[in-house]
Biopython code that builds the backbone (N, CA, C, O; Angstrom):
import numpy as np
from Bio.PDB.StructureBuilder import StructureBuilder

atoms = [
    (1, "MET", "N", (-108.379, 73.171, 160.410)),
    (1, "MET", "CA", (-107.182, 72.342, 160.528)),
    (1, "MET", "C", (-107.064, 71.459, 159.286)),
    (1, "MET", "O", (-108.033, 70.826, 158.867)),
    (2, "ALA", "N", (-105.878, 71.426, 158.710)),
    (2, "ALA", "CA", (-105.632, 70.628, 157.505)),
    (2, "ALA", "C", (-105.501, 69.153, 157.874)),
    (2, "ALA", "O", (-104.952, 68.797, 158.917)),
    (3, "ASN", "N", (-106.025, 68.306, 156.984)),
    (3, "ASN", "CA", (-105.855, 66.877, 157.222)),
    (3, "ASN", "C", (-104.482, 66.441, 156.712)),
    (3, "ASN", "O", (-103.757, 67.240, 156.121)),
    (4, "LYS", "N", (-104.131, 65.199, 156.934)),
    (4, "LYS", "CA", (-102.800, 64.709, 156.566)),
    (4, "LYS", "C", (-102.535, 64.844, 155.074)),
    (4, "LYS", "O", (-101.431, 65.210, 154.669)),
    (5, "PHE", "N", (-103.554, 64.546, 154.240)),
    (5, "PHE", "CA", (-103.358, 64.619, 152.795)),
    (5, "PHE", "C", (-103.078, 66.051, 152.368)),
    (5, "PHE", "O", (-102.172, 66.295, 151.571)),
    (6, "GLN", "N", (-103.848, 67.000, 152.892)),
    (6, "GLN", "CA", (-103.621, 68.404, 152.548)),
    (6, "GLN", "C", (-102.231, 68.848, 152.982)),
    (6, "GLN", "O", (-101.551, 69.565, 152.248)),
    (7, "SER", "N", (-101.809, 68.430, 154.158)),
    (7, "SER", "CA", (-100.468, 68.783, 154.638)),
    (7, "SER", "C", (-99.395, 68.201, 153.731)),
    (7, "SER", "O", (-98.407, 68.869, 153.426)),
    (8, "LEU", "N", (-99.584, 66.975, 153.303)),
    (8, "LEU", "CA", (-98.630, 66.327, 152.411)),
    (8, "LEU", "C", (-98.571, 67.060, 151.080)),
    (8, "LEU", "O", (-97.486, 67.313, 150.556)),
    (9, "ARG", "N", (-99.735, 67.403, 150.528)),
    (9, "ARG", "CA", (-99.797, 68.111, 149.248)),
    (9, "ARG", "C", (-99.121, 69.472, 149.324)),
    (9, "ARG", "O", (-98.488, 69.903, 148.361)),
    (10, "GLU", "N", (-99.247, 70.144, 150.443)),
    (10, "GLU", "CA", (-98.643, 71.466, 150.597)),
    (10, "GLU", "C", (-97.121, 71.396, 150.536)),
    (10, "GLU", "O", (-96.470, 72.377, 150.177)),
    (11, "GLY", "N", (-96.556, 70.255, 150.880)),
    (11, "GLY", "CA", (-95.110, 70.089, 150.850)),
    (11, "GLY", "C", (-94.560, 69.727, 149.478)),
    (11, "GLY", "O", (-93.347, 69.590, 149.317)),
    (12, "ILE", "N", (-95.432, 69.569, 148.489)),
    (12, "ILE", "CA", (-95.024, 69.179, 147.134)),
    (12, "ILE", "C", (-95.008, 70.417, 146.245)),
    (12, "ILE", "O", (-95.865, 71.293, 146.365)),
    (13, "SER", "N", (-94.034, 70.477, 145.361)),
    (13, "SER", "CA", (-93.941, 71.624, 144.449)),
    (13, "SER", "C", (-95.178, 71.701, 143.553)),
    (13, "SER", "O", (-95.837, 70.692, 143.304)),
    (14, "GLN", "N", (-95.484, 72.899, 143.074)),
    (14, "GLN", "CA", (-96.643, 73.091, 142.197)),
    (14, "GLN", "C", (-96.492, 72.273, 140.920)),
    (14, "GLN", "O", (-97.468, 71.713, 140.421)),
    (15, "GLU", "N", (-95.274, 72.202, 140.391)),
    (15, "GLU", "CA", (-95.030, 71.430, 139.170)),
    (15, "GLU", "C", (-95.384, 69.960, 139.390)),
    (15, "GLU", "O", (-96.034, 69.338, 138.550)),
    (16, "ARG", "N", (-94.955, 69.418, 140.514)),
    (16, "ARG", "CA", (-95.246, 68.013, 140.804)),
    (16, "ARG", "C", (-96.740, 67.804, 141.043)),
    (16, "ARG", "O", (-97.301, 66.801, 140.602)),
    (17, "ARG", "N", (-97.389, 68.741, 141.737)),
    (17, "ARG", "CA", (-98.840, 68.636, 141.951)),
    (17, "ARG", "C", (-99.579, 68.635, 140.622)),
    (17, "ARG", "O", (-100.543, 67.891, 140.442)),
    (18, "ASP", "N", (-99.126, 69.471, 139.687)),
    (18, "ASP", "CA", (-99.747, 69.519, 138.360)),
    (18, "ASP", "C", (-99.595, 68.183, 137.639)),
    (18, "ASP", "O", (-100.532, 67.701, 137.003)),
    (19, "ARG", "N", (-98.391, 67.583, 137.744)),
    (19, "ARG", "CA", (-98.166, 66.273, 137.115)),
    (19, "ARG", "C", (-99.056, 65.209, 137.746)),
    (19, "ARG", "O", (-99.640, 64.386, 137.041)),
    (20, "ILE", "N", (-99.160, 65.225, 139.059)),
    (20, "ILE", "CA", (-100.005, 64.260, 139.771)),
    (20, "ILE", "C", (-101.464, 64.438, 139.363)),
    (20, "ILE", "O", (-102.167, 63.459, 139.116)),
    (21, "ASP", "N", (-101.912, 65.675, 139.293)),
    (21, "ASP", "CA", (-103.296, 65.944, 138.882)),
    (21, "ASP", "C", (-103.554, 65.455, 137.463)),
    (21, "ASP", "O", (-104.609, 64.885, 137.187)),
    (22, "ALA", "N", (-102.595, 65.674, 136.557)),
    (22, "ALA", "CA", (-102.747, 65.224, 135.166)),
    (22, "ALA", "C", (-102.812, 63.702, 135.103)),
    (22, "ALA", "O", (-103.631, 63.143, 134.373)),
    (23, "MET", "N", (-101.948, 63.032, 135.867)),
    (23, "MET", "CA", (-101.962, 61.568, 135.892)),
    (23, "MET", "C", (-103.283, 61.047, 136.460)),
    (23, "MET", "O", (-103.825, 60.054, 135.976)),
    (24, "THR", "N", (-103.790, 61.716, 137.479)),
    (24, "THR", "CA", (-105.065, 61.316, 138.077)),
    (24, "THR", "C", (-106.191, 61.438, 137.066)),
    (24, "THR", "O", (-107.014, 60.530, 136.944)),
    (25, "ARG", "N", (-106.240, 62.557, 136.333)),
    (25, "ARG", "CA", (-107.275, 62.736, 135.311)),
    (25, "ARG", "C", (-107.161, 61.667, 134.234)),
    (25, "ARG", "O", (-108.171, 61.139, 133.769)),
    (26, "GLU", "N", (-105.931, 61.347, 133.835)),
    (26, "GLU", "CA", (-105.719, 60.330, 132.804)),
    (26, "GLU", "C", (-106.194, 58.960, 133.278)),
    (26, "GLU", "O", (-106.845, 58.229, 132.531)),
    (27, "MET", "N", (-105.867, 58.618, 134.518)),
    (27, "MET", "CA", (-106.277, 57.320, 135.054)),
    (27, "MET", "C", (-107.793, 57.227, 135.171)),
    (27, "MET", "O", (-108.373, 56.173, 134.908)),
    (28, "LEU", "N", (-108.434, 58.320, 135.563)),
    (28, "LEU", "CA", (-109.888, 58.308, 135.684)),
    (28, "LEU", "C", (-110.567, 58.266, 134.326)),
    (28, "LEU", "O", (-111.683, 57.761, 134.204)),
    (29, "ALA", "N", (-109.903, 58.794, 133.306)),
    (29, "ALA", "CA", (-110.478, 58.810, 131.963)),
    (29, "ALA", "C", (-110.384, 57.450, 131.287)),
    (29, "ALA", "O", (-111.127, 57.181, 130.344)),
    (30, "GLU", "N", (-109.495, 56.599, 131.746)),
    (30, "GLU", "CA", (-109.289, 55.285, 131.144)),
    (30, "GLU", "C", (-109.558, 54.217, 132.192)),
    (30, "GLU", "O", (-108.761, 54.017, 133.109)),
    (31, "MET", "N", (-110.676, 53.539, 132.048)),
    (31, "MET", "CA", (-111.047, 52.499, 133.010)),
    (31, "MET", "C", (-111.291, 51.188, 132.294)),
    (31, "MET", "O", (-111.974, 51.157, 131.270)),
    (32, "PRO", "N", (-110.742, 50.108, 132.818)),
    (32, "PRO", "CA", (-111.105, 48.798, 132.274)),
    (32, "PRO", "C", (-112.595, 48.553, 132.517)),
    (32, "PRO", "O", (-113.196, 49.144, 133.414)),
    (33, "MET", "N", (-113.167, 47.687, 131.719)),
    (33, "MET", "CA", (-114.607, 47.438, 131.805)),
    (33, "MET", "C", (-115.030, 46.961, 133.190)),
    (33, "MET", "O", (-116.074, 47.378, 133.692)),
    (34, "HIS", "N", (-114.235, 46.092, 133.816)),
    (34, "HIS", "CA", (-114.626, 45.590, 135.137)),
    (34, "HIS", "C", (-114.599, 46.703, 136.179)),
    (34, "HIS", "O", (-115.430, 46.727, 137.087)),
    (35, "ALA", "N", (-113.638, 47.631, 136.049)),
    (35, "ALA", "CA", (-113.554, 48.737, 137.002)),
    (35, "ALA", "C", (-114.741, 49.683, 136.835)),
    (35, "ALA", "O", (-115.274, 50.197, 137.818)),
    (36, "LEU", "N", (-115.147, 49.906, 135.602)),
    (36, "LEU", "CA", (-116.317, 50.739, 135.345)),
    (36, "LEU", "C", (-117.566, 50.094, 135.939)),
    (36, "LEU", "O", (-118.371, 50.761, 136.588)),
    (37, "ARG", "N", (-117.718, 48.789, 135.711)),
    (37, "ARG", "CA", (-118.869, 48.067, 136.265)),
    (37, "ARG", "C", (-118.870, 48.152, 137.787)),
    (37, "ARG", "O", (-119.906, 48.407, 138.402)),
    (38, "ASP", "N", (-117.697, 47.937, 138.392)),
    (38, "ASP", "CA", (-117.586, 48.018, 139.852)),
    (38, "ASP", "C", (-117.903, 49.423, 140.360)),
    (38, "ASP", "O", (-118.605, 49.585, 141.358)),
    (39, "ALA", "N", (-117.381, 50.438, 139.665)),
    (39, "ALA", "CA", (-117.606, 51.823, 140.085)),
    (39, "ALA", "C", (-119.088, 52.185, 140.057)),
    (39, "ALA", "O", (-119.552, 52.993, 140.861)),
    (40, "LEU", "N", (-119.820, 51.586, 139.133)),
    (40, "LEU", "CA", (-121.256, 51.841, 139.031)),
    (40, "LEU", "C", (-122.074, 50.882, 139.896)),
    (40, "LEU", "O", (-123.305, 50.908, 139.880)),
    (41, "ARG", "N", (-121.372, 50.042, 140.646)),
    (41, "ARG", "CA", (-121.987, 49.098, 141.588)),
    (41, "ARG", "C", (-122.906, 48.077, 140.922)),
    (41, "ARG", "O", (-123.965, 47.729, 141.443)),
    (42, "PHE", "N", (-122.468, 47.610, 139.758)),
    (42, "PHE", "CA", (-123.151, 46.507, 139.086)),
    (42, "PHE", "C", (-122.365, 45.238, 139.368)),
    (42, "PHE", "O", (-121.135, 45.254, 139.350)),
    (43, "THR", "N", (-123.061, 44.141, 139.628)),
    (43, "THR", "CA", (-122.389, 42.852, 139.703)),
    (43, "THR", "C", (-122.379, 42.257, 138.302)),
    (43, "THR", "O", (-123.134, 42.684, 137.428)),
    (44, "GLN", "N", (-121.519, 41.271, 138.098)),
    (44, "GLN", "CA", (-121.522, 40.580, 136.814)),
    (44, "GLN", "C", (-122.881, 39.931, 136.574)),
    (44, "GLN", "O", (-123.377, 39.922, 135.447)),
    (45, "GLN", "N", (-123.476, 39.395, 137.617)),
    (45, "GLN", "CA", (-124.777, 38.737, 137.486)),
    (45, "GLN", "C", (-125.855, 39.732, 137.068)),
    (45, "GLN", "O", (-126.674, 39.429, 136.200)),
    (46, "GLN", "N", (-125.861, 40.916, 137.679)),
    (46, "GLN", "CA", (-126.859, 41.930, 137.311)),
    (46, "GLN", "C", (-126.711, 42.339, 135.849)),
    (46, "GLN", "O", (-127.697, 42.472, 135.124)),
    (47, "LEU", "N", (-125.477, 42.533, 135.432)),
    (47, "LEU", "CA", (-125.231, 42.933, 134.052)),
    (47, "LEU", "C", (-125.619, 41.811, 133.091)),
    (47, "LEU", "O", (-126.184, 42.064, 132.027)),
    (48, "ALA", "N", (-125.314, 40.576, 133.471)),
    (48, "ALA", "CA", (-125.677, 39.428, 132.637)),
    (48, "ALA", "C", (-127.192, 39.352, 132.455)),
    (48, "ALA", "O", (-127.677, 39.116, 131.349)),
    (49, "GLU", "N", (-127.931, 39.551, 133.534)),
    (49, "GLU", "CA", (-129.392, 39.518, 133.449)),
    (49, "GLU", "C", (-129.904, 40.635, 132.543)),
    (49, "GLU", "O", (-130.826, 40.423, 131.755)),
    (50, "GLU", "N", (-129.319, 41.807, 132.650)),
    (50, "GLU", "CA", (-129.722, 42.946, 131.818)),
    (50, "GLU", "C", (-129.472, 42.663, 130.337)),
    (50, "GLU", "O", (-130.251, 43.078, 129.479)),
    (51, "LEU", "N", (-128.378, 41.951, 130.043)),
    (51, "LEU", "CA", (-128.009, 41.652, 128.659)),
    (51, "LEU", "C", (-128.575, 40.324, 128.158)),
    (51, "LEU", "O", (-128.470, 40.012, 126.972)),
    (52, "GLY", "N", (-129.167, 39.550, 129.049)),
    (52, "GLY", "CA", (-129.734, 38.271, 128.641)),
    (52, "GLY", "C", (-128.688, 37.209, 128.355)),
    (52, "GLY", "O", (-128.863, 36.376, 127.466)),
    (53, "VAL", "N", (-127.602, 37.243, 129.110)),
    (53, "VAL", "CA", (-126.534, 36.253, 128.946)),
    (53, "VAL", "C", (-126.198, 35.667, 130.316)),
    (53, "VAL", "O", (-126.741, 36.095, 131.334)),
    (54, "LYS", "N", (-125.307, 34.692, 130.330)),
    (54, "LYS", "CA", (-124.860, 34.106, 131.590)),
    (54, "LYS", "C", (-123.752, 34.967, 132.201)),
    (54, "LYS", "O", (-123.060, 35.707, 131.501)),
    (55, "GLN", "N", (-123.603, 34.853, 133.517)),
    (55, "GLN", "CA", (-122.565, 35.607, 134.230)),
    (55, "GLN", "C", (-121.191, 35.296, 133.670)),
    (55, "GLN", "O", (-120.339, 36.182, 133.604)),
    (56, "ALA", "N", (-120.959, 34.056, 133.265)),
    (56, "ALA", "CA", (-119.653, 33.666, 132.715)),
    (56, "ALA", "C", (-119.321, 34.456, 131.453)),
    (56, "ALA", "O", (-118.152, 34.723, 131.176)),
    (57, "ALA", "N", (-120.344, 34.832, 130.688)),
    (57, "ALA", "CA", (-120.114, 35.620, 129.469)),
    (57, "ALA", "C", (-119.591, 37.007, 129.816)),
    (57, "ALA", "O", (-118.739, 37.546, 129.110)),
    (58, "ILE", "N", (-120.096, 37.586, 130.898)),
    (58, "ILE", "CA", (-119.625, 38.908, 131.332)),
    (58, "ILE", "C", (-118.184, 38.798, 131.815)),
    (58, "ILE", "O", (-117.347, 39.636, 131.481)),
    (59, "SER", "N", (-117.897, 37.767, 132.598)),
    (59, "SER", "CA", (-116.537, 37.551, 133.089)),
    (59, "SER", "C", (-115.556, 37.405, 131.930)),
    (59, "SER", "O", (-114.484, 38.010, 131.926)),
    (60, "LYS", "N", (-115.936, 36.603, 130.962)),
    (60, "LYS", "CA", (-115.076, 36.377, 129.796)),
    (60, "LYS", "C", (-114.884, 37.671, 129.002)),
    (60, "LYS", "O", (-113.778, 37.979, 128.558)),
    (61, "MET", "N", (-115.960, 38.411, 128.832)),
    (61, "MET", "CA", (-115.882, 39.658, 128.079)),
    (61, "MET", "C", (-114.951, 40.657, 128.772)),
    (61, "MET", "O", (-114.173, 41.342, 128.107)),
    (62, "GLU", "N", (-115.026, 40.741, 130.082)),
    (62, "GLU", "CA", (-114.187, 41.686, 130.819)),
    (62, "GLU", "C", (-112.704, 41.335, 130.732)),
    (62, "GLU", "O", (-111.854, 42.213, 130.881)),
    (63, "ARG", "N", (-112.386, 40.084, 130.496)),
    (63, "ARG", "CA", (-110.979, 39.660, 130.406)),
    (63, "ARG", "C", (-110.408, 39.782, 129.002)),
    (63, "ARG", "O", (-109.193, 39.706, 128.821)),
    (64, "ARG", "N", (-111.270, 39.971, 128.004)),
    (64, "ARG", "CA", (-110.792, 40.041, 126.620)),
    (64, "ARG", "C", (-109.958, 41.298, 126.407)),
    (64, "ARG", "O", (-110.271, 42.350, 126.965)),
    (65, "PRO", "N", (-108.903, 41.202, 125.607)),
    (65, "PRO", "CA", (-108.057, 42.377, 125.365)),
    (65, "PRO", "C", (-108.670, 43.375, 124.386)),
    (65, "PRO", "O", (-108.289, 44.546, 124.384)),
    (66, "ASP", "N", (-109.610, 42.931, 123.558)),
    (66, "ASP", "CA", (-110.269, 43.848, 122.629)),
    (66, "ASP", "C", (-111.724, 43.425, 122.454)),
    (66, "ASP", "O", (-112.093, 42.289, 122.751)),
    (67, "HIS", "N", (-112.541, 44.353, 121.971)),
    (67, "HIS", "CA", (-113.975, 44.118, 121.868)),
    (67, "HIS", "C", (-114.510, 44.700, 120.575)),
    (67, "HIS", "O", (-113.966, 45.667, 120.042)),
    (68, "LEU", "N", (-115.571, 44.107, 120.081)),
    (68, "LEU", "CA", (-116.304, 44.724, 118.991)),
    (68, "LEU", "C", (-117.010, 45.952, 119.552)),
    (68, "LEU", "O", (-117.442, 45.951, 120.705)),
    (69, "VAL", "N", (-117.127, 46.977, 118.757)),
    (69, "VAL", "CA", (-117.790, 48.195, 119.208)),
    (69, "VAL", "C", (-119.219, 47.892, 119.637)),
    (69, "VAL", "O", (-119.706, 48.460, 120.615)),
    (70, "SER", "N", (-119.890, 47.010, 118.921)),
    (70, "SER", "CA", (-121.274, 46.677, 119.268)),
    (70, "SER", "C", (-121.361, 46.018, 120.647)),
    (70, "SER", "O", (-122.325, 46.244, 121.379)),
    (71, "THR", "N", (-120.377, 45.217, 121.000)),
    (71, "THR", "CA", (-120.353, 44.593, 122.326)),
    (71, "THR", "C", (-120.159, 45.651, 123.395)),
    (71, "THR", "O", (-120.870, 45.671, 124.400)),
    (72, "LEU", "N", (-119.200, 46.521, 123.176)),
    (72, "LEU", "CA", (-118.934, 47.592, 124.132)),
    (72, "LEU", "C", (-120.167, 48.483, 124.288)),
    (72, "LEU", "O", (-120.505, 48.900, 125.397)),
    (73, "ARG", "N", (-120.827, 48.767, 123.185)),
    (73, "ARG", "CA", (-122.024, 49.610, 123.215)),
    (73, "ARG", "C", (-123.117, 48.976, 124.070)),
    (73, "ARG", "O", (-123.730, 49.657, 124.892)),
    (74, "ARG", "N", (-123.364, 47.695, 123.889)),
    (74, "ARG", "CA", (-124.393, 47.006, 124.683)),
    (74, "ARG", "C", (-124.025, 46.986, 126.162)),
    (74, "ARG", "O", (-124.886, 47.180, 127.020)),
    (75, "PHE", "N", (-122.763, 46.755, 126.459)),
    (75, "PHE", "CA", (-122.261, 46.724, 127.833)),
    (75, "PHE", "C", (-122.521, 48.075, 128.504)),
    (75, "PHE", "O", (-123.042, 48.132, 129.618)),
    (76, "ILE", "N", (-122.159, 49.145, 127.824)),
    (76, "ILE", "CA", (-122.322, 50.494, 128.363)),
    (76, "ILE", "C", (-123.806, 50.839, 128.513)),
    (76, "ILE", "O", (-124.217, 51.379, 129.539)),
    (77, "GLU", "N", (-124.600, 50.530, 127.501)),
    (77, "GLU", "CA", (-126.032, 50.836, 127.550)),
    (77, "GLU", "C", (-126.739, 50.054, 128.656)),
    (77, "GLU", "O", (-127.701, 50.552, 129.240)),
    (78, "ALA", "N", (-126.279, 48.844, 128.950)),
    (78, "ALA", "CA", (-126.886, 48.043, 130.016)),
    (78, "ALA", "C", (-126.687, 48.692, 131.382)),
    (78, "ALA", "O", (-127.440, 48.420, 132.317)),
    (79, "MET", "N", (-125.674, 49.548, 131.498)),
    (79, "MET", "CA", (-125.421, 50.259, 132.750)),
    (79, "MET", "C", (-126.040, 51.656, 132.743)),
    (79, "MET", "O", (-125.804, 52.452, 133.652)),
    (80, "GLY", "N", (-126.837, 51.946, 131.707)),
    (80, "GLY", "CA", (-127.566, 53.203, 131.675)),
    (80, "GLY", "C", (-126.840, 54.372, 131.038)),
    (80, "GLY", "O", (-127.218, 55.524, 131.252)),
    (81, "ALA", "N", (-125.809, 54.099, 130.263)),
    (81, "ALA", "CA", (-125.044, 55.178, 129.623)),
    (81, "ALA", "C", (-125.085, 55.017, 128.109)),
    (81, "ALA", "O", (-125.579, 54.014, 127.595)),
    (82, "ASP", "N", (-124.571, 55.999, 127.411)),
    (82, "ASP", "CA", (-124.449, 55.953, 125.958)),
    (82, "ASP", "C", (-122.977, 55.893, 125.592)),
    (82, "ASP", "O", (-122.134, 56.457, 126.290)),
    (83, "LEU", "N", (-122.669, 55.213, 124.503)),
    (83, "LEU", "CA", (-121.298, 55.141, 124.008)),
    (83, "LEU", "C", (-121.160, 56.101, 122.838)),
    (83, "LEU", "O", (-121.905, 56.009, 121.863)),
    (84, "ASP", "N", (-120.215, 57.016, 122.931)),
    (84, "ASP", "CA", (-119.899, 57.935, 121.840)),
    (84, "ASP", "C", (-118.526, 57.570, 121.311)),
    (84, "ASP", "O", (-117.570, 57.436, 122.074)),
    (85, "LEU", "N", (-118.436, 57.410, 120.006)),
    (85, "LEU", "CA", (-117.159, 57.088, 119.371)),
    (85, "LEU", "C", (-116.774, 58.256, 118.480)),
    (85, "LEU", "O", (-117.538, 58.661, 117.604)),
    (86, "LYS", "N", (-115.576, 58.797, 118.712)),
    (86, "LYS", "CA", (-115.110, 59.939, 117.934)),
    (86, "LYS", "C", (-113.762, 59.630, 117.313)),
    (86, "LYS", "O", (-112.921, 58.951, 117.902)),
    (87, "ALA", "N", (-113.582, 60.148, 116.110)),
    (87, "ALA", "CA", (-112.285, 60.096, 115.437)),
    (87, "ALA", "C", (-111.710, 61.510, 115.505)),
    (87, "ALA", "O", (-112.365, 62.476, 115.111)),
    (88, "HIS", "N", (-110.485, 61.620, 116.005)),
    (88, "HIS", "CA", (-109.837, 62.926, 116.143)),
    (88, "HIS", "C", (-108.788, 63.082, 115.051)),
    (88, "HIS", "O", (-107.804, 62.343, 115.008)),
    (89, "PHE", "N", (-109.008, 64.048, 114.173)),
    (89, "PHE", "CA", (-108.097, 64.350, 113.073)),
    (89, "PHE", "C", (-107.423, 65.690, 113.344)),
    (89, "PHE", "O", (-107.917, 66.475, 114.154)),
    (90, "PRO", "N", (-106.307, 65.964, 112.683)),
    (90, "PRO", "CA", (-105.663, 67.270, 112.872)),
    (90, "PRO", "C", (-106.605, 68.441, 112.556)),
    (90, "PRO", "O", (-106.464, 69.524, 113.124)),
    (91, "THR", "N", (-107.551, 68.222, 111.661)),
    (91, "THR", "CA", (-108.464, 69.295, 111.264)),
    (91, "THR", "C", (-109.731, 69.354, 112.103)),
    (91, "THR", "O", (-110.524, 70.284, 111.949)),
    (92, "GLY", "N", (-109.941, 68.390, 112.983)),
    (92, "GLY", "CA", (-111.126, 68.384, 113.839)),
    (92, "GLY", "C", (-111.569, 66.978, 114.190)),
    (92, "GLY", "O", (-110.952, 65.995, 113.780)),
    (93, "SER", "N", (-112.642, 66.899, 114.950)),
    (93, "SER", "CA", (-113.166, 65.609, 115.407)),
    (93, "SER", "C", (-114.496, 65.302, 114.738)),
    (93, "SER", "O", (-115.268, 66.203, 114.410)),
    (94, "VAL", "N", (-114.747, 64.018, 114.544)),
    (94, "VAL", "CA", (-115.982, 63.558, 113.916)),
    (94, "VAL", "C", (-116.575, 62.455, 114.787)),
    (94, "VAL", "O", (-115.881, 61.511, 115.163)),
    (95, "SER", "N", (-117.867, 62.582, 115.106)),
    (95, "SER", "CA", (-118.567, 61.511, 115.822)),
    (95, "SER", "C", (-118.946, 60.435, 114.823)),
    (95, "SER", "O", (-119.470, 60.726, 113.748)),
    (96, "ILE", "N", (-118.681, 59.199, 115.182)),
    (96, "ILE", "CA", (-119.016, 58.074, 114.317)),
    (96, "ILE", "C", (-120.360, 57.525, 114.776)),
    (96, "ILE", "O", (-120.542, 57.178, 115.943)),
    (97, "THR", "N", (-121.292, 57.455, 113.841)),
    (97, "THR", "CA", (-122.636, 56.979, 114.162)),
    (97, "THR", "C", (-122.858, 55.634, 113.497)),
    (97, "THR", "O", (-121.964, 55.089, 112.850)),
    (98, "GLU", "N", (-124.051, 55.113, 113.664)),
    (98, "GLU", "CA", (-124.398, 53.818, 113.072)),
    (98, "GLU", "C", (-123.430, 52.727, 113.534)),
    (98, "GLU", "O", (-122.842, 52.012, 112.722)),
    (99, "LEU", "N", (-123.282, 52.619, 114.837)),
    (99, "LEU", "CA", (-122.380, 51.613, 115.386)),
    (99, "LEU", "C", (-122.926, 50.208, 115.227)),
    (99, "LEU", "O", (-122.176, 49.235, 115.304)),
    (100, "GLY", "N", (-124.210, 50.097, 115.010)),
    (100, "GLY", "CA", (-124.800, 48.780, 114.809)),
    (100, "GLY", "C", (-125.024, 48.053, 116.113)),
    (100, "GLY", "O", (-124.453, 48.400, 117.147)),
    (101, "ALA", "N", (-125.851, 47.054, 116.048)),
    (101, "ALA", "CA", (-126.139, 46.212, 117.204)),
    (101, "ALA", "C", (-125.921, 44.776, 116.787)),
    (101, "ALA", "O", (-126.588, 44.272, 115.884)),
    (102, "SER", "N", (-125.000, 44.130, 117.438)),
    (102, "SER", "CA", (-124.676, 42.749, 117.112)),
    (102, "SER", "C", (-124.927, 41.871, 118.317)),
    (102, "SER", "O", (-124.950, 42.351, 119.451)),
    (103, "ASP", "N", (-125.112, 40.615, 118.079)),
    (103, "ASP", "CA", (-125.288, 39.670, 119.177)),
    (103, "ASP", "C", (-123.984, 38.982, 119.520)),
    (103, "ASP", "O", (-123.999, 37.865, 120.037)),
    (104, "ASP", "N", (-122.843, 39.626, 119.243)),
    (104, "ASP", "CA", (-121.555, 38.977, 119.468)),
    (104, "ASP", "C", (-121.318, 38.632, 120.930)),
    (104, "ASP", "O", (-120.594, 37.677, 121.209)),
    (105, "ILE", "N", (-121.897, 39.369, 121.879)),
    (105, "ILE", "CA", (-121.712, 39.029, 123.289)),
    (105, "ILE", "C", (-122.368, 37.685, 123.597)),
    (105, "ILE", "O", (-121.882, 36.944, 124.451)),
    (106, "ARG", "N", (-123.448, 37.368, 122.922)),
    (106, "ARG", "CA", (-124.137, 36.102, 123.157)),
    (106, "ARG", "C", (-123.277, 34.917, 122.717)),
    (106, "ARG", "O", (-123.446, 33.807, 123.222)),
    (107, "LYS", "N", (-122.372, 35.142, 121.794)),
    (107, "LYS", "CA", (-121.508, 34.065, 121.320)),
    (107, "LYS", "C", (-120.536, 33.606, 122.392)),
    (107, "LYS", "O", (-120.035, 32.483, 122.331)),
    (108, "THR", "N", (-120.257, 34.470, 123.392)),
    (108, "THR", "CA", (-119.315, 34.101, 124.443)),
    (108, "THR", "C", (-119.992, 33.351, 125.577)),
    (108, "THR", "O", (-119.320, 32.845, 126.475)),
    (109, "ALA", "N", (-121.327, 33.275, 125.542)),
    (109, "ALA", "CA", (-122.068, 32.625, 126.635)),
    (109, "ALA", "C", (-121.839, 31.133, 126.640)),
    (109, "ALA", "O", (-122.384, 30.428, 127.489)),
]
sb = StructureBuilder()
sb.init_structure("model")
sb.init_model(0)
sb.init_chain("A")
sb.init_seg("    ")
for serial, (resi, resn, name, xyz) in enumerate(atoms, 1):
    if name == "N":
        sb.init_residue(resn, " ", resi, " ")
    sb.init_atom(name, np.array(xyz, "f"), 0.0, 1.0, " ", f" {name:<3s}", serial, name[0])
structure = sb.get_structure()
């Protein structure tokens, strides 16, 4: 027996389902920092302890409209992941290495 969502989806044209699926993939591919932290079940306090800063520094960092790559890298690494930065050119993509490690997150504490 189909559930309500499956029944609803069956009533939608394939073209519209494809658009919805594409939008869903796009939304999942782009997450604000706080949403990523929440999805991984980290609290601001846990992340602050991992980074050696105060919880207020994490809160402030999550509200900033832009970040230094080194800050983003430390944030991601504190949650157990790696940050890969790529430049996409018409002729191909290049991974950017040597992102550096800065203490800029500590300045917001």
